[in-house]
C-alpha positions in Angstrom: -104.9 -8.5 9.2 -103.7 -11.7 10.9 -107.0 -12.3 12.8 -108.8 -12.2 9.4 -106.5 -15.0 8.2 -106.5 -17.0 11.5 -107.9 -20.2 9.9 -105.2 -20.2 7.3 -102.5 -19.5 9.9 -103.7 -22.2 12.3 -104.0 -24.7 9.3 -100.4 -23.9 8.1 -99.0 -24.5 11.6 -100.8 -27.8 11.8 -99.7 -28.8 8.2 -96.1 -28.1 9.3 -96.7 -30.0 12.5 -95.6 -27.0 14.4 -97.1 -26.6 17.9 -98.5 -23.0 18.1 -99.3 -20.7 20.9 -101.4 -17.6 20.1 -102.3 -14.4 21.8 -106.0 -14.7 21.1 -108.4 -17.6 21.7 -110.0 -17.1 18.2 -107.0 -18.9 16.7 -107.5 -21.9 19.0 -111.2 -22.1 18.1 -110.2 -22.6 14.4 -107.5 -25.2 15.0 -104.5 -23.5 16.8 -103.0 -25.5 19.6 -103.4 -23.1 22.5 -103.6 -19.4 23.5 -102.6 -17.5 26.6 -103.7 -13.9 26.9 -105.6 -11.4 28.8 -109.3 -11.3 28.0 -110.5 -9.1 25.2 -113.2 -7.7 27.5 -110.4 -6.2 29.7 -108.8 -4.5 26.7 -112.1 -2.8 25.7 -113.0 -1.7 29.2 -109.5 -0.4 29.8 -109.5 1.5 26.5 -112.9 3.0 27.3 -111.6 4.2 30.6 -108.6 5.9 28.9 -110.9 7.6 26.4 -113.2 8.7 29.2 -110.3 10.3 31.1 -109.0 12.0 28.0 -112.4 13.4 27.2 -112.5 14.8 30.7 -109.3 16.8 29.9 -106.8 14.4 31.4 -103.4 14.6 29.8 -102.6 11.2 28.2 -99.0 11.3 29.6 -100.5 11.5 33.1 -102.8 8.5 32.8 -101.3 5.6 34.6 -100.4 2.5 32.6 -102.5 -0.5 33.5 -101.7 -4.2 33.2 -104.2 -7.0 33.0 -104.6 -9.2 36.0 -106.7 -12.0 34.5 -105.3 -14.2 31.8 -107.1 -17.0 29.9 -105.6 -20.3 28.8 -107.4 -22.1 26.0 -106.3 -25.5 24.7 -107.4 -27.4 21.6 -107.2 -31.2 22.3 -108.1 -32.1 18.8 -105.0 -30.2 17.5 -102.8 -31.7 20.2 -103.9 -35.2 19.2 -103.2 -34.4 15.5 -99.7 -33.2 16.4 -99.1 -36.3 18.5 -98.9 -34.3 21.8 -100.2 -35.2 25.2 -101.3 -32.3 27.3 -100.6 -33.0 31.0 -103.6 -33.2 33.3 -102.4 -30.4 35.6 -102.2 -28.1 32.6 -105.7 -29.1 31.4 -107.0 -28.4 34.9 -105.6 -24.9 34.8 -107.1 -24.2 31.4 -110.0 -21.8 31.3 -111.4 -23.5 28.2 -110.6 -26.9 26.6 -111.8 -27.5 23.1 -112.3 -31.2 22.2 
């Protein structure tokens, strides 16, 4: 529901001059300030592994819980500028993607 309205949510945060950090990069691509999350690919692969184990008669309660090991930082410099924020160079260097 929220992903479908991401443009509106990002625009409202900008209109309110509220710096925003999202859990998905799609929000940053449409004007959100930044996102920090595990990659979507990991979630799909992990879910596919769980389904595969369950279809092979594994009991769901016995499948170990997995945590992502790779996280992605995406920063939108245009939004930062509109908010009057300066993003430090060390943070920009750590970002996986910087949107101008």
